[in-house]
C-alpha angles and dihedrals in degrees: 000000000000096000120059112242093200111046121204088250093054092044091052089056098044103039098071090052095054112096114239112240119214118236114270107256089211092061118220132139115351116255116264115250113269091225092057089050091050089051090052092048089050091048093052091046093048098045100032092226122148119265092246091057095061107135116252089227089078090065096231134084126242093238091054091049092047091051091048091049088052094047094047089047089055092048091053096245095137094046091052092046090051093049092048093050094046091049090052093048091047091050087057092046092249099126119088108186090188086076094053120109126193121194140159092270092063103027121041118222099222098190096032101237132251119334108249119244118250115271110251120233114253098189138028125255109285099180127064116247106251098184096078 
């Protein structure tokens, strides 16, 4: 890996948002560095490979990166990072909300929405009912 996946600038933004984990009182293997895990997450997202195919050269396993991604999602790291980046872009006039699209894949309709009306018939029956 010649190019750094997690630049110093990116790391300065993300590091304060990552929750600190206390040392395990039972001992065991030391915790993998958060920056390495972030590099693994970025690699998977950029290349589209499966977590298990993460190259060993990165120094972290795919399962560790996946668990860290899950834990950081639950801790709200990604939501805070997105809010911070959008606020910065907006402050520089780089956000155009007229290009935004919201659909059911990205925003869940908790109460469903109104029940649609029945579709009116536009033509009479053309076939004879054979079930009687």
